[in-house]
N, C-alpha and C positions, 0 to 999 in steps of 0.2 A: 502493498500499501504506500509505504515511504517513498519508495522506488519510483513509482508510478506517478506520485505527486511531484517529486523532484522532476522527472522526465516531462510533465505537464509544465512546470515553470521555466524548463529550459526551452520547450518549445516556445512558449508565450513570449519568452525574453528574444529569442531568435526571431519571432514574428514581428516584433516590435523594431528590433533591427534592421530588419530588411524592408519594413514600412518606412521607416525614417530614411535609410538608403533613398529608397525611390523616390522620396519627397524632396532629397536634397540632390538627386542625379541632375544636373544642369547641362548636359550633354544633347545636341539637336543634329541632326543631318536630313538636309534637306534635297530633293531629287526634282530637277526642271527636265521633265520627259516632253520633249516638243519634235518639231519639225526644223531641223538645221540647215538643210539642204535642199528641200523639195519646194512644191508650190505655195506653201503656207510660211514658209521662214520668215519672210519680211513681217508676218504679223506676230509670230513666237519667237523662235529661233534666240540668236545671241541676245536680243532686247529681250526677252523674257528673263533669260540668266543675269541680265545686269539688273534688270527690275527686282528680283530676288536677291542680290548683290547688295542694292540700295537700300531694301528694306532691313536686311542685316543689320546695316551700318545705322539706319535711322532708328531702329528699335532701342539701341544704348544698351543691350541686354551682355555686350561683350564686357563692358567695365563692372558690370554687377558677376562676373563670376562664370557667365555662361560660355560654353565653348561652341559654336555654331559650326557646322562645315557644310558646305555647298556643291554638289555635282550634276552634270546636266548630260544627256544623251540624245540621241536622234533616233526616233522609231521607224523613220522613213515610211509614215503613213502606213504601215502594217500592222495589222492588230495581233499576228504572231509573236513579230520581234518586239513589239511594246509589252507584250505578256513575259515574253522570255528575260526582256530587262528587267520588268516589275519583279519578277520572283529572285532573279539574280542580287538586285538592290536590297530588297528585304531580308531575304535570306544570308545574305554575305555582308553586304555593304551595312546593313542595319539601318537603312534609309526611314525617317519615321514619317515624312510628309511626301507625296507627291504634287507638281505643280504643273500647270499650264495644259498637257496631254491634248495638244490639238489633234482634230481628227476625229468625229464620232465614232467611228467602228474601233478605234484604237481604245477612246475612251471608256467604252462600253465594255470591251473584254478585262482593260484594265480595273475598272470598276468591281468587277467580280474578283479579281487577285486581291485587291486592296479589303475587300470585304472577308475573304477568306483568311488573310494574313493578321486581319484585326490591325492594318497601318490606317493611313489618313488620304483622302485624294481631294484637293480645291482645285475643281476644275474651272480654269478660266477661258480655255481654248476651244473644246467643242462644244456644239452648239444644240445637241439633240435633247429634246425636253424629256425624252424616256430617263434620263439621269436622276429626275426628281419626280418620275410620275411610274410607269409600271417596273422600272428596274431602279427603283430608288433605295437607297442602303445607308445604316447607321453610320457609315464610315466616309460617306461622300455629301460634299459641299460644292454646288454649283452657283458659282460666284457673277459671272459678268452679264451673260445674255442666254438665251435659247429660243428654239425654233418657233414656241409658242407666242413669246414676244414680239419676235421679230414679225410673224405673222399678224398678230394682233395691233401693232403699230402701225407697220408699212401698208399690209392689206387692207386695213379697215380704212385709213384714211383715204387709200387712192381709189376705193369702190365709192366711198361717200364724195369723191370729186368727181365722179363719172365715169372711173374706169371699172365697168361692171361684166366686160366679158375679159377671159383670161385664157393664155397659153402658157406651160412652163417648160422651160430647159432645164432640166434637173440631172444634177450629179448623180453617177449611179453607185452611191453606196447609203450607209445608214443615215448621214447628216442629209442628204438630198431629198431623200425618202421622207423624213421627217418634216423636212420645211416644206417640201409640196404639199404632204397631208395636211398640216397645220395650218398654211397658208390657205387652200382650197376649201378647208372647213371654215374658216374667217368669212371669204370670199361669198361662199354658197350662203351662210348665214347673215349677211348683210343683203342678200338679194341679186348678187351677181352669178355668173355662170362660169364654168370650166370648161373651155372648148376642145382641150387637149394637152398633151403633153410630150414630150422625148426626152430618154434618158441619153446621157454623153458619159462616156469614160473619164476616169478622174485624171487632170492633168492632160486635157486635149488639146491639140494646136490647131485643127481644123474644126470649126464650127458650121461649116457652109450647109451641109446637108440639115442640119437640125435649123438654122435659121430659115432656112426655105420652108421648110414645115411651118415654123411660127409665122411666117409672113403669108403663106397660103390660108392661115386660119383665120385671118381678118380679125383677131383679138385687138381689142384696144390696148391690151397690156401684156406683155411678154414677161414673165417673171422668171428671173434668173436664180434659180434654186441651186444656187454653187457659190465658190468663195475663192479668194485669194487670186491667183492667177488663171483659173478658169473663169474668173468673172470678168477680169480686163481683157482678157482674150475675146470674151464674147460679146464685150460691149465694143471693142474696136472694130471687129468684123461685122456688127450690126450695122455700124456707122458706113462701111464700105458696102453694105447691102442697101444701103438709104431707107433702112428700117423706122426709123425716127421722123426722118424727112416724109416717108410716105404716109404718116398718121398714128402710127403705133407709138407707144410709150414704153421705155424699158423700166423695169422696177428690179432695182438690186436691193435683193431682199436680204442680203447679207454683205454689205460693203463695210472697207475700212480705210483709214486715212492714207494707209500705204498703197491701197489701191488708186485713190483717187490721183495720189501724187505721182503713180505710174502712168497712169492715164493721161494727166494733164487735165487743166481747165478746160481747154477748148473742146475737147472729148466727153469730159465727164459732166460740164455745166447743165444744170437742169435734174438731175438725178436725186431723187427722194429715196430716203433711206432711214433706218432707226440705230443709234447707237446707245450705249449707257454712258461713254465717257467722250470726252473731247478736249484737248489740250488746252484750247483758249475758251473754255467754258466760264471760269471763276479765278481769282488770285490763287486759290490752292492748287488747281490744275496746271496753272501757267507756270508757277514756281516748281513744281516737281519735273514738269516737261522741260524746260530750260535745262534743269541739272542732268536730266537723261540724254536731251539731244547733245549734250555738250560731251558725253562720254560715249556716244555711239561712233564708230568708224564712220558711218555716212549721214551723220548728223540729223538722222529722222526724228521726228517727233514721236512719242510712244502710240502704240495702237490699243485698243479696249482689252486686247489680250494681256498683254503687258502691263499696263494699269492696273489690270485683275490680279496679276501675279502680285506687285506690291501692297495691294491692301489688302488680299486675302492673308498674306505672311503677316502684315504688319497685327491683324485680328488674332491670328495665331500665337503670335509672340505675347500678346496681351493676354491671352488666355492662359499660356504657360506659366507668365509672370503671376497670374492671379493663383496659381494651381500650386505655385511654390517649388515646381520641379516637373521634370518631365517622366511622366507615369508609363513613357512607352506603349501607351494602351489607346489605340486608334478611336474607339467607340467613345471611351471616356472623354478624350479630348474634343472629339466632336460636339458631344453634349454640352461640356465647357463654353465651346464657342457659342452654340444656340441658345445658351444661357444670357450670353451678354450681348447688348447693344452693339451695334458696328457704329464706328466713326473715324472717317479718316480725311484727308484733304483731297482725295482723288473722286470718291463716289459718295461723301458726306455721311449722313447718318442714315441708318438702317438697320435690319434685322435679317436673322437666318430662321425659317420656319423649320416645323418639325420635318418636313420631307427633304431638308437639305438645301431649298431653294432660298439663296440672298437674294433680298427685298431690296429695290431702291429704283428712282424715277429711271423712264425712258425717254430719248428726246428723238423728235422727227427733224432730221436736217435736209436741206435742199446744198448741191453745191453751186457755189458762187460761180457767176460769169469772171471772165477773165478782168473785166472792168472793174469789178466789183472787189477784188482779191487788193489787200494792201501790201501784201508781202508773201516771202516762204512760208507754205504750210497755213497760210489764212485760206482756207477751203470752204468752211462750212457757214451757212446762217440758220440758225434756229426757227424752224416753223411751228413747232408745238411741244409741250412737254405732257407724257402718259404719266400721271401720280403713282409713286412706289404700290399702291395696294391695289392700282387697277392694270399694272404693266404685265404680271404673270400668271398663269394658271391659277384659278381660286382654288382653294383646299377643298371646297365642295365637288369639284370636279375631277380630283385626283384620285388615281388608281394606286399610289403610295400606299404600301402594306402598314407603313409607320403612322399614315392619319387615319386616325380613330374617328370613324362616322357616328 
């Protein structure tokens, strides 16, 4: 009996020691899993890694005894490569949190690995709204934008403005399918019609056959359910085919400032689209973006993906500090992040819902005419703002298992 009691006391003491050690563990490893070389590299890539580094520096945690390591890798827009890297990072590199993860197919695959391994994913790059809907996870937060928000904002605005017939050019993978699905639902709900769609391979160089089908449809709106290089190539070639000159309007359902920069204002002027971040939105966005641009080799302003990496990590660091140490428990840390209001200079005040959806306003922009631009990267004019509580899928419509009906 005495031996049993002593063993019990020893076990309790060891438990307290282990608990205390866990609470004082101030080591963190961040992995930026992105597209470093493909059609989305301008949206994330080296800029996402820089944004993560800036968040580490601005957190001030190093001066408080924290050791924060940062690594990055290129998933090459292939889910199998993404999951292989994810497992290696968690099992061998001991990565605590994944950032960026551009490409919806890769993100959905990594989402499963992160849940299985109890790590953390703050997705700022992928668009599919399934990450906080049917495939939501207690280990994942979707930070910047998603296909539901893009459809709800841009699609609805264009239908209200008279664009009541649509034809879609859609990237043939998870992201394109989700964006077309969500936008078509909004168009039809608003009283519009979808006259057809065509799928194109990822990273296409020739859109001629797809654009001819769009032209032949006579749809008022040609919805581009693609991103990055696919969007810029389709817009450039649409200009060559005289689609806009012929009376049809292009809807860039997912457009980034890097796309507008690549296109130039002569080609991009008049495009309507939705983003949740713009470098010239306010004093906070301007101050960060100036620092970011000075450190980028090409002096680019940050995309909303890169801004999201910074914003997401700043909130993660606040949650770690509030916890007193790193428990290396993904679900526990995500729960802590959900319990805290978000607040940073780039996205302002917001919150994280039970389904993992980060909530903040969305902004409907129009690309300026060359005569309206006052200098480099002065590309957008604000058309309207969708309030945070209206921008994303209502919880009442959610299929996320974490949402209690």
